SEVO-195799 format. One record per atom (N, C-alpha, C, O): residue in three letters; x, y, z. Coordinates in steps of 0.05 Angstrom, whole numbers, plus 5000, padded with zeros to 4 digits. Layout:
residues N
ALAXYZ ...
end
This chain:
residues 300
MET319324088072 MET317424058094 MET317124328109 MET315724338129 TYR318424538099 TYR318224798112 TYR316224978097 TYR315724938073 ALA315125168111 ALA313125348100 ALA314325518077 ALA316625598078 ASP312625558057 ASP313425718034 ASP314126008044 ASP312726118060 GLY316326108033 GLY317126378041 GLY318726398066 GLY319626618073 ASP319126178080 ASP320626178105 ASP323626148099 ASP324625928095 GLU324926378097 GLU327726368089 GLU329626248110 GLU331826168104 SER328626228135 SER330226108156 SER329925798157 SER331425658171 TYR328025698141 TYR327425408141 TYR327225298170 TYR328425108178 SER325525438185 SER325025358213 SER322125298219 SER321525178240 LYS320325378201 LYS317425338206 LYS316525078192 LYS316125078168 VAL316224868207 VAL315624608196 VAL312624578191 VAL311024648209 VAL311924488168 VAL309124428161 VAL308624138167 VAL309723958154 ALA306824088187 ALA306423808197 ALA305723618174 ALA306823398174 ALA303923688157 ALA303023508136 ALA305323438117 ALA305623208108 GLN306923638110 GLN309223588093 GLN311423418107 GLN312723248094 LYS311723468133 LYS313623308148 LYS312823008148 LYS314422828145 MET310222958152 MET309222688152 MET309522558124 MET310322328122 ALA308922708104 ALA309122598076 ALA312022528070 ALA312622328057 ARG313822708079 ARG316722658075 ARG317622408089 ARG319122238078 ALA316722378114 ALA317522138130 ALA316521878117 ALA317921678116 GLU314121888106 GLU313021658092 GLU314621588067 GLU315121348062 SER315321788052 SER316821728027 SER319621628033 SER320821478017 LEU320821708056 LEU323521628063 LEU323621378079 LEU325821268084 ALA321321278087 ALA321321038105 ALA322920798094 ALA324420688110 PRO322620728069 PRO324120488059 PRO327120538061 PRO328620348067 ILE328020778055 ILE330920838056 ILE331920828085 ILE334020708091 ARG330320948103 ARG331120938131 ARG331120658143 ARG332820588159 GLU329220498135 GLU329120218144 GLU331520068134 GLU332619898149 PHE332320118110 PHE334719978099 PHE337220068114 PHE338819898123 THR337520328118 THR339920428133 THR340020318161 THR342120248171 ALA337620318174 ALA337520208201 ALA338119918202 ALA339519818220 GLY337119758183 GLY337619468183 GLY340519408178 GLY341619228191 VAL341719538159 VAL344619488154 VAL346319548178 VAL348119398185 SER345819778191 SER347419848214 SER346919658238 SER348719598253 ARG344419568241 ARG343819388262 ARG345319118259 ARG346519028278 PHE345319008235 PHE346818758231 PHE349818798234 PHE351218638246 ALA350819028223 ALA353719078225 ALA354519118254 ALA356619018263 ASN352919248270 ASN353419298298 ASN353519028314 ASN355318998331 ARG351718848307 ARG351718588321 ARG354318438315 ARG355518308333 TYR355318458291 TYR357818328283 TYR360118448299 TYR361718298310 VAL360318708301 VAL362418838316 VAL362218778346 VAL364218718358 ALA359818798357 ALA359418748385 ALA360218468393 ALA361018418416 SER360018278374 SER360717998380 SER363717948378 SER364617718382 GLY365218148371 GLY368018108366 GLY368617958340 GLY370717828338 GLY366717968321 GLY367117828296 GLY366117548296 GLY366417408276 LYS364817458318 LYS363917188320 LYS361117148307 LYS360516938296 ASP359517358307 ASP356817338296 ASP356917388266 ASP356117588256 THR357917188252 THR358217208223 THR355517208209 THR355317308186 TYR353517098222 TYR350817108210 TYR349917398206 TYR349017468184 SER350117548227 SER349317828226 SER351117988207 SER350118158191 GLY353717938208 GLY355518068189 GLY354817998160 GLY354818168142 GLY354117748156 GLY353317658129 GLY350717788120 GLY350417858096 CYS348817828139 CYS346317968132 CYS346818248123 CYS345518348104 ALA348618388137 ALA349318658128 ALA350318658100 ALA349618838084 LEU352018468094 LEU353218448067 LEU351018388046 LEU351018498024 VAL349218208053 VAL347018128034 VAL345318378028 VAL344718428005 TRP344518518049 TRP342918758044 TRP344318958027 TRP343119058007 LEU346819018032 LEU348319208016 LEU348719107988 LEU348519257969 ASN349218847985 ASN349618737958 ASN347018757941 ASN347218807917 ASP344718707954 ASP342218727939 ASP341819007927 ASP341119037904 TRP342419207943 TRP342119487933 TRP344319547913 TRP343919697893 ALA346719447918 ALA348919497899 ALA348319387872 ALA348719517852 ARG347419137871 ARG346919007845 ARG344519127831 ARG344219117806 ALA342719257846 ALA340419387834 ALA341119677826 ALA339519807812 GLY343419767833 GLY344220037827 GLY342420247841 GLY341820457830 ALA341620177865 ALA339720347880 ALA340820627885 ALA343220657891 MET339120817884 MET339721097891 MET341921217873 MET343421397881 ARG342121117849 ARG344221217831 ARG343421477817 ARG345121647812 ASN340821517811 ASN340021757797 ASN338121917814 ASN335921837821 MET339022157822 MET337422337839 MET336322567823 MET337822697807 ALA333822627826 ALA332522827809 ALA333123117817 ALA333323287799 GLU333423177843 GLU333823447851 GLU335423457877 GLU336123247888 HIS336023697887 HIS337923727909 HIS337023587934 HIS338623467948 GLU334423607941 GLU333523477966 GLU334023177965 GLU334823067985 SER333523047943 SER334022767941 SER337022707942 SER337922507952 GLN338622887930 GLN341522857932 GLN342422867961 GLN344122717970 PHE341223057976 PHE342023088004 PHE341222838020 PHE342722738037 VAL338722738016 VAL337922498029 VAL339822268024 VAL340522118041 ARG340622247999 ARG342522037991 ARG345222068005 ARG346321868015 SER346222308007 SER348922348019 SER348822278048 SER350722158059 VAL346722348062 VAL346422278091 VAL346321978094 VAL347721868112 ASN344721848078 ASN344521558081 ASN347021408070 ASN347721198080 LEU348321518050 LEU350821408040 LEU352821398062 LEU354421218064 SER352821608079 SER354621608103 SER354121358120 SER355921218128 GLY351521308125 GLY350821078141 GLY351520818128 GLY352520638142 TRP351120788102 TRP351820538088 TRP354820488089 TRP355720268094 ALA356320698083 ALA359220668082 ALA360320608110 ALA362220448112 LEU359320738130 LEU360320688157 LEU359420418168 LEU360820288183 ALA357120318159 ALA356220048166 ALA358019848152 ALA358919648163 TYR358519888126 TYR360119708111 TYR363019688122 TYR364219478122 SER364019908132 SER366719908144 SER366919708167 SER369119618174 GLN364719648180 GLN364719468203 GLN364819178194 GLN365518998210 VAL364119118169 VAL364018838160 VAL365718798135 VAL365618578123 ARG367318988127 ARG368718968101 ARG370918758101 ARG371718668080 TYR371818668124 TYR373818458125 TYR372618178130 TYR374117988133 LEU370018168131 LEU368717908134 LEU369017738109 LEU368117828087 GLN370317518111 GLN370917348088 GLN368417188079 GLN367017068096 VAL367917188053 VAL365817028041 VAL367016838022 VAL368516918004 GLN366416578025 GLN367816368010 GLN367016367980 GLN368716337963 ARG364416407975 ARG363516397947 ARG361816637941 ARG360316727958 ASN361916727916 ASN360316957908 ASN360617197926 ASN358617307936 SER363017267932 SER363517497950 SER362217747940 SER362417817916 PRO360817887957 PRO359418137949 PRO361118387951 PRO360318607943 HIS363618357961 HIS365118597968 HIS365718777943 HIS365519017945 TYR366418657921 TYR367018817897 TYR364618977889 TYR364819217884 ALA362318847887 ALA359918987878 ALA359119217897 ALA358419437889 ILE359419167923 ILE358719367943 ILE360619607941 ILE359719837941 ARG363119557939 ARG365119777937 ARG364719937912 ARG364920187912 GLN364219807890 GLN363719947865 GLN361220127867 GLN361220347857 TRP359220017879 TRP356720177883 TRP357120417901 TRP356320637894 LEU358520377923 LEU359020597941 LEU360720807927 LEU360221047930 ARG362820717912 ARG364520917899 ARG363021067878 ARG363221317877 SER361520937860 SER360121077839 SER358021257850 SER357521477838 THR356621177871 THR354621347884 THR355921597895 THR354921817892 ALA358221557908 ALA359621787920 ALA360721977898 ALA360722217902 GLU361621867876 GLU362622027854 GLU360322197842 GLU360722437836 ASP357922087839 ASP355622237829 ASP354922457849 ASP354322677841 MET355022387875 MET354422587896 MET356322817894 MET355523047895 ARG358922757892 ARG361022967890 ARG360523147866 ARG360823387868 SER359823027844 SER359323187819 SER357123377824 SER357223617815 HIS355023287837 HIS352723477843 HIS353623697862 HIS353123927856 VAL355023627883 VAL355823827903 VAL357624037891 VAL357424277897 ASN359423957873 ASN361224137861 ASN359824337843 ASN360924547835 GLY357324277835 GLY355824467818 GLY353924647834 GLY352624817822 VAL353824607860 VAL352024777877 VAL353325037883 VAL355725047890 THR351825257881 THR353025527886 THR351625677908 THR352625887917 ASN349325587919 ASN348025727940 ASN349025647967 ASN351225527969 ASN347625717988 ASN348625668016 ASN349025378022 ASN350625308039 THR347625198008 THR347924918013 THR350724808005 THR351424588012 ALA352124977990 ALA354924897984 ALA356724938007 ALA359024858007 ARG355725078029 ARG357425138052 ARG356225068078 ARG357525098099 ASN353724968078 ASN352424898104 ASN352624598110 ASN354224458098 ASN350824508128 ASN351024228136 ASN350724028113 ASN351723808114 HIS349424108091 HIS349123928068 HIS351923858057 HIS352423628050 ARG353724048057 ARG356423998046 ARG357923818065 ARG359423648056 TYR357623858091 TYR359123698110 TYR358223398110 TYR359823218113 TRP355623358106 TRP354623088104 TRP355722948078 TRP356322718079 ALA355723098057 ALA356922988032 ALA359822918036 ALA360822718026 GLY361223088052 GLY364023038058 GLY364422788074 GLY366322638069 LEU362722748094 LEU362922508110 LEU362422258093 LEU363922058095 ALA360422268076 ALA359822048058 ALA362221988041 ALA363021748038 ALA363522188030 ALA365822148013 ALA368222028027 ALA369421838017 ILE368822128051 ILE371222028065 ILE370621748076 ILE372521588079 ALA368121688083 ALA367421418092 ALA367721218069 ALA368720998073 VAL366821298045 VAL367121128022 VAL370021098015 VAL370920878007 SER371521308017 SER374421288013 SER375721088032 SER377520938023 MET374921088057 MET375920898076 MET375320608068 MET376920428072 ASP373020568056 ASP372220308047 ASP373520208021 ASP374019978018 THR374120398004 THR374920327977 THR377820407970 THR378920307951 GLY379020577986 GLY381720667980 GLY381820887960 GLY383920957950 ASP379521007953 ASP379421217933 ASP380421477945 ASP379121607961 VAL382821557938 VAL384221787950 VAL382722047944 VAL382622227961 SER381722077920 SER380422327912 SER377922377928 SER377222607935 LEU376422167935 LEU374022197952 LEU374822277980 LEU373522437993 GLY377022167989 GLY378022248016 GLY378822538016 GLY378222678036 ALA380022637995 ALA380822917993 ALA378323097993 ALA378323308005 PHE376323007979 PHE373823167978 PHE372523168006 PHE371423378014 GLY372622948020 GLY371522948047 GLY373023138065 GLY371723288081 LEU375623148064 LEU377123338081 LEU376623628072 LEU376223798089 GLU376423668046 GLU375823938036 GLU373124038046 GLU372824268054 SER371223858046 SER368523928055 SER368423998085 SER367124188093 ALA369823838101 ALA370023898129 ALA371324168134 ALA370424318151 ARG373324228119 ARG374724488122 ARG373024718114 ARG373324938124 VAL371124678095 VAL369224888088 VAL367624968113 VAL367225208118 GLY366824778129 GLY365324828153 GLY367124948175 GLY366425138188 ILE369424818180 ILE371224898201 ILE372125188198 ILE372425338217 ALA372525278173 ALA373425548167 ALA371225758174 ALA371925988178 GLN368725668177 GLN366625858182 GLN366025898212 GLN364626078220 VAL367125718229 VAL366525728258 VAL367725988269 VAL370026048266 THR366026138283 THR366926398295 THR368426348320 THR368726118330 SER369426558332 SER370926538357 SER369226438380 SER370126338400 ASP366526478377 ASP364626378397 ASP363726088392 ASP362325978408 GLY364625968370 GLY363825698364 GLY361325678347 GLY360125468344 VAL360425898335 VAL358025908320 VAL358525848290 VAL360525928279 LEU356625708278 LEU356525678249 LEU354325868239 LEU352025808243 PRO355126088227 PRO353126298219 PRO350726188203 PRO348526278207 LEU351326018184 LEU349125918167 LEU347125748182 LEU344825738175 GLU348125608203 GLU346225448220 GLU344825628240 GLU342625568248 LEU346125848248 LEU344826038266 LEU342426168252 LEU340426248265 ASP342526198226 ASP340426308210 ASP337826138211 ASP335726228201 ARG338025898222 ARG335625728223 ARG333725808246 ARG331825658251 LYS334326028259 LYS332526148279 LYS331825948301 LYS333625868317 SER329225868304 SER328425698326 SER329625418325 SER329525268345 ARG330825348302 ARG332125088300 ARG335125108298 ARG336524918290 ALA336125328307 ALA339025378306 ALA340625178323 ALA342625078315 ALA339525118347 ALA340924928365 ALA340924658352 ALA343024518352 HIS338724568341 HIS338524308328 HIS340524298305 HIS341924098302 TYR340624508289 TYR342324488265 TYR345324518271 TYR347024438255 HIS345924638294 HIS348824628302 HIS349624348309 HIS351824268303 LEU347824198322 LEU348423918328 LEU348623758302 LEU350323588298 TYR346723818284 TYR346523668259 TYR349023718241 TYR349923548227 ALA350023968242 ALA352524028227 ALA355023918241 ALA356823838227 ALA354923918267 ALA357323808282 ALA357623508277 ALA359923408276 ALA355423368272 ALA355623078269 ALA357522988247 ALA359422838252 PRO357123078222 PRO359022988201 PRO361823108204 PRO363822978196 LEU362023348216 LEU364723458220 LEU366323298241 LEU368723248236 VAL365023228263 VAL366523068283 VAL367122788273 VAL369322688278 MET365322668258 MET365822398248 MET368022398226 MET369622218225 THR368022608210 THR370122638190 THR372822678204 THR374822568196 ALA372722838225 ALA375222878241 ALA376222628253 ALA378622588256 ALA374422448262 ALA375222198274 ALA376622018253 ALA378621888259 ILE375522008229 ILE376821858207 ILE379521978200 ILE381421838196 ALA379522238198 ALA382022378191 ALA384122328213 ALA386522278206 ARG383322338238 ARG385222298260 ARG386522028259 ARG388821998265 ALA384921828251 ALA385921548249 ALA388021528227 ALA389521338226 ASN388021728209 ASN389921728187 ASN392021948189 ASN393222028170 GLY392322038214 GLY394522228219 GLY393922518212 GLY395822678211 ILE391422588208 ILE390722868201 ILE389022978224 ILE387022868231 ASP389923208235 ASP388623318259 ASP386923568251 ASP387923788251 LEU384423518245 LEU382623738238 LEU382023908262 LEU381324148259 TYR382323798286 TYR381723958310 TYR383724178314 TYR383124378327 ALA386124148303 ALA388124358306 ALA387824588287 ALA389024798290 GLU386124548267 GLU385924758246 GLU384124988255 GLU382324958271 GLN384625218243 GLN383125458250 GLN383125518280 GLN381025588291 HIS385425468292 HIS385725528321 HIS383725378338 HIS382525488357 GLY383225128332 GLY381524958348 GLY378525008343 GLY376924988361 ALA377825088319 ALA375025158312 ALA373024928318 ALA370924988328 LEU373824688312 LEU371924468317 LEU371424428346 LEU369224358354 HIS373424468363 HIS373024448392 HIS371024668400 HIS369224618417 ARG371224908389 ARG369425128396 ARG366625058388 ARG364725118403 LEU366324938364 LEU363624868355 LEU362424658373 LEU360024688381 VAL363924458380 VAL362824248398 VAL361924358424 VAL359724288434 ARG363524528436 ARG362824658461 ARG360224818459 ARG358424798475 PHE360124988438 PHE357725158434 PHE355224998429 PHE353125048442 ALA355424798412 ALA353124638404 ALA352124468428 ALA349624448431 THR353824358443 THR352924188466 THR351924358489 THR350124278503 GLU353124588494 GLU352124768515 GLU349324868508 GLU347724908526 ALA348824918482 ALA346225018474 ALA344024818480 ALA341624898483 VAL344624568482 VAL342624358489 VAL341724388517 VAL339324368523 ILE343624448535 ILE343024468564 ILE342224748572 ILE340324788587 TRP343624948561 TRP343125228567 TRP342725378542 TRP344625488530 PRO340225398532 PRO339725518506 PRO339725828505 PRO339425948484 GLY340025948528 GLY339826238529 GLY341626388510 GLY340926578497 ARG344126298508 ARG346126428492 ARG345426408462 ARG345526608448 ILE344726168453 ILE344026138425 ILE341426278418 ILE341026368396 GLU339526288437 GLU337026438432 GLU337626728428 GLU336326858412 ALA339426838444 ALA340127128441 ALA341427178414 ALA340927378401 LEU343226998405 LEU344627028380 LEU342726988356 LEU342927128336 ALA340926798358 ALA339126728336 ALA336626908337 ALA335026908318 HIS336227048358 HIS333827218362 HIS331227058360 HIS329327138347 ALA331326818372 ALA329026638371 ALA329226438393 ALA331326328399 ARG326926378405 ARG326726168425 ARG327225898410 ARG326425868387 GLN328725718423 GLN329425468410 GLN327325258416 GLN326025258436 ASP327025068397 ASP325324848401 ASP326124698426 ASP328524678432 VAL324224588441 VAL324824438465 VAL326524198459 VAL326024048440 PHE328624158474 PHE330523938470 PHE330523758495 PHE331423838516 ASN329323518492 ASN329123328514 ASN331323118511 ASN331222948493 LEU333323128529 LEU335622938527 LEU334722648528 LEU336122478517 ASN332522588540 ASN331622318543 ASN330122208519 ASN329321978518 SER329722378499 SER328222288475 SER330122148456 SER332522208455 SER329021978439 SER330621828420 SER331822018399 SER334021978389 ILE330322228391 ILE331322408371 ILE333622568382 ILE335522628367 ALA333522648408 ALA335822788420 ALA338222608421 ALA340522698415 GLN337922368428 GLN340122178430 GLN341322128403 GLN343722088400 GLN339622128382 GLN340622098355 GLN342322338347 GLN344422308335 ASN341322578353 ASN342722818346 ASN345422858361 ASN347123008352 LEU345722718383 LEU348122738399 LEU349922498397 LEU352022488410 ALA349222298381 ALA350822048380 ALA353722098373 ALA355421958383 TRP354222288355 TRP356922348347 TRP358722428370 TRP361222398369 PHE357522518392 PHE359122618415 PHE360722388427 PHE362722438440 GLU359922138423 GLU361421908433 GLU364321918423 GLU366221858438 PHE364721978398 PHE367421978387 PHE369022218396 PHE371422208398 TYR367622438401 TYR369022668412 TYR369922618441 TYR372222668448 ALA368122498457 ALA368722438485 ALA370922228486 ALA372522228505 ARG371022048467 ARG373121838467 ARG375821968463 ARG377821898476 ASP375922158444 ASP378522278437 ASP379322508455 ASP381622568458 PHE377222638467 PHE377722868484 PHE376022848509 PHE374223008513 PRO376622648526 PRO374922608550 PRO374922848568 PRO377022968574 ASN372522918577 ASN372023128597 ASN372723408587 ASN372923598602 ARG373123438561 ARG373723708550 ARG371223878547 ARG371224118552 ALA368923748540 ALA366423888537 ALA365023908564 ALA364523698576 PRO364224138573 PRO363024168599 PRO360423998603 PRO359823918625 GLU359023948581 GLU356423808584 GLU356723508579 GLU354723368576 GLN359223398580 GLN359623118574 GLN358022938593 GLN356722748584 LYS358122988619 LYS356722808638 LYS353722798632 LYS352622578633 ALA352523028627 ALA349623028622 ALA348922878596 ALA346922738595 ILE350622908576 ILE350022768550 ILE350422468552 ILE348722318543 LEU352622388564 LEU353222098565 LEU351421948585 LEU351321708586 ARG350022098602 ARG348121978621 ARG345821838606 ARG344621658618 VAL345221918582 VAL342921808567 VAL343821598547 VAL342421538528 ARG346221478551 ARG347121258534 ARG345121028534 ARG343620998554 PRO345120858513 PRO346820868490 PRO345821078470 PRO343521138468 LEU347721188455 LEU347221388435 LEU347621258408 LEU349721148402 ARG345521268391 ARG345721148365 ARG344521318343 ARG342621468347 ASN345721298320 ASN344821448296 ASN345521268272 ASN347921228266 ASN343521168259 ASN344020978237 ASN345521108214 ASN346920978199 GLU345221368211 GLU346621518190 GLU349521558196 GLU351121648179 LEU350321488220 LEU353121498228 LEU354321228235 LEU356521198246 GLY352821018227 GLY353820748231 GLY352520588253 GLY353220358258 GLY350520708267 GLY348920558286 GLY349520628315 GLY349220858323 ASP350220428331 ASP350720458360 ASP353420578364 ASP355420438366 LEU353520848366 LEU356120978369 LEU357320948397 LEU359820968400 THR355720888416 THR356720828443 THR358520578442 THR360720578452 MET357420368429 MET358920128426 MET361320158407 MET363520058413 LEU360920298385 LEU363020318365 LEU365420488375 LEU367720418370 ALA364820698390 ALA367020868400 ALA368620708421 ALA371120738422 ALA367320528436 ALA368720368455 ALA370320138442 ALA372220038454 SER369520068418 SER370719838404 SER373219918387 SER374819758380 ASN373420178382 ASN375620278364 ASN377820398380 ASN379820488369 
end
């Protein structure tokens, strides 16, 4: 959806953006529906088994159809990895829901695992910048989320490795150089890259692995830089040599881009200077991260 020849991938072509949104609509609707049903189940304390069952039915339908198993090129692979994160994180909310007959759990887990394995195979063959930018971190989140659902240790290891690829690149100022190269969209892409890294760190933390301690607290630096850029863009504009796209905290897209911050604020309350401003616009939700993260962070 970016202009030909734009090496920064920052100049959006409106017609291409609209066409892309139309082609992705069925996938996004599925991801949103699964997370919505799963969230209702969690919010009810496990009492709303109807909604939990609906999440399982939707996932089972796609699992039995082998949906999204064969991707033609990298962009479709990336779309799949982002949505696979959402499916796996939604399934994690209902994976212990007991079904008396014709349980869908085996089919769903096999589908999630095989899809993640295909994704990993593709990522391991990539040699350009997408092997080290946000594309890699989203693939890592998908892998570790599927590992959480299925117990596949190798996928979990790939998820951690992918997060560490990003964490190792964070500068002393909290910058991700490859995302800074996005010029006018550098602030947006720092948030977009932070999302899978923070969520991977949350899963790792629950399993006794502290990614926040690595590289002298690099992930903390990234979170601070990325969230400050939302409120005070002057610093990132100077570094990127470009005015940043307007960021309205009250917009749904801004709240989606910041939803991951709920898990950071839960684990490190009041550490980020912009916490109060960000949490003022709750609830924060992102279907690709499991839905209503305000509710989920409070529930875990």
